[in-house]
C-alpha positions as CSV (number, residue, x, y, z in Angstrom):
1,M,13.7,-8.4,-1.5
2,N,14.4,-11.5,-3.6
3,I,14.8,-14.9,-1.9
4,T,18.1,-15.5,-3.5
5,R,19.8,-12.4,-2.5
6,P,20.1,-12.9,1.3
7,I,21.2,-16.5,0.7
8,A,23.7,-15.4,-1.8
9,I,25.2,-13.0,0.6
10,A,25.4,-15.6,3.2
11,A,27.0,-18.1,0.9
12,I,29.7,-15.6,-0.1
13,L,30.5,-14.9,3.6
14,V,30.7,-18.5,4.4
15,V,32.9,-19.1,1.3
16,I,35.2,-16.3,2.3
17,G,35.5,-17.7,5.8
18,I,36.5,-21.2,4.4
19,V,39.0,-19.5,2.2
20,F,40.6,-17.8,5.2
21,F,40.7,-21.2,7.0
22,V,42.4,-22.7,3.9
23,L,44.9,-19.8,3.7
24,M,45.7,-20.4,7.4
25,F,47.3,-23.7,6.5
26,F,49.5,-22.2,3.8
27,H,50.6,-19.2,5.9
28,P,51.6,-20.4,9.2
29,I,53.0,-17.0,10.3
30,S,49.6,-15.4,10.5
31,E,47.5,-18.4,11.6
32,V,45.7,-16.6,14.4
33,A,44.8,-13.7,12.3
34,L,43.5,-15.8,9.5
35,A,41.6,-18.1,11.9
36,V,40.0,-15.1,13.6
37,A,39.0,-13.6,10.2
38,G,37.7,-16.9,8.9
39,A,35.6,-17.5,12.0
40,G,34.2,-14.0,11.7
41,F,33.2,-14.4,8.1
42,L,31.6,-17.8,8.9
43,A,29.6,-16.4,11.8
44,A,28.6,-13.5,9.7
45,G,27.3,-15.8,7.1
46,F,25.4,-18.0,9.5
47,V,24.0,-14.8,11.2
48,Q,22.8,-13.6,7.9
49,L,21.0,-16.9,7.1
50,A,19.4,-16.9,10.6
51,A,18.2,-13.3,10.3
52,Y,16.7,-14.0,6.9
53,Y,14.8,-17.0,8.1
54,V,13.4,-15.1,11.2
55,S,12.4,-12.3,9.0
56,E,10.5,-14.6,6.7
57,Q,8.7,-16.3,9.6
58,N,7.7,-12.9,11.1
59,K,6.5,-11.9,7.6
60,R,4.3,-15.0,7.3
61,S,2.9,-14.6,10.9
62,S,2.1,-11.0,10.2
63,E,0.4,-11.9,7.1
64,Q,-1.7,-14.5,8.9
65,L,-2.4,-12.0,11.6
66,M,-3.6,-9.3,9.2
67,A,-5.8,-12.0,7.4
68,K,-7.4,-12.9,10.7
69,L,-7.9,-9.1,11.5
70,E,-9.6,-8.6,8.1
71,E,-12.0,-11.5,8.8
72,I,-12.8,-10.0,12.2
73,K,-13.3,-6.6,10.6
74,E,-15.7,-8.1,8.2
75,E,-17.7,-9.9,10.8
76,L,-18.1,-6.7,12.8
77,Q,-19.1,-4.7,9.7
78,K,-21.8,-7.4,9.1
79,E,-23.1,-7.2,12.7
80,E,-23.1,-3.4,13.0
81,P,-26.0,-2.4,10.9
82,S,-28.4,-4.5,12.8
83,K,-27.4,-3.2,16.1
84,G,-27.0,0.3,14.9
85,G,-30.4,0.4,13.4
86,V,-32.2,-0.5,16.7
87,A,-30.2,2.1,18.6
88,I,-31.2,4.8,16.1
89,A,-34.8,3.8,16.1
90,D,-34.8,4.0,19.9
91,V,-33.3,7.4,19.9
92,L,-35.7,8.7,17.2
93,A,-38.8,7.1,19.1
94,S,-37.8,8.8,22.4
95,G,-37.2,12.0,20.6
96,M,-40.6,11.9,18.9
97,K,-42.3,11.0,22.2
98,Y,-40.6,14.0,24.0
99,Y,-41.6,16.2,21.0
100,S,-45.2,15.1,21.1
101,E,-45.4,15.7,24.9
102,Y,-43.9,19.2,24.5
103,M,-46.2,20.2,21.7
104,G,-49.2,18.7,23.5
105,K,-48.8,21.0,26.6
106,S,-51.3,23.7,26.8
107,D,-50.0,27.4,27.4
108,K,-51.3,27.2,31.1
109,E,-49.1,24.2,31.9
110,E,-46.1,26.0,30.3
111,K,-46.7,29.1,32.5
112,K,-46.7,26.9,35.6
113,E,-43.4,25.6,34.9
């Protein structure tokens, strides 16, 4: 969404609210209705602006959070191969030891078990 679009919508709502307040002075019969409508449009404009700024702040904070998560992911990927290689070597060494012990048994020892 373009930056100017929410601001333009809010500005239009505020201008409409001001127009209702100005019309209130020219039409004294419907003062209350015009005042309520004007206040509603003013409030809607300011709420629109507030929502836009809150969404922009959330967007910036989420971008910062994603950048930080990417940094952490890269650090973890750098550390994984060194730790993973040791674990794989340990598993292979214990497997080879078990295999050599199993193959080294004589037939007599296997029959006893």
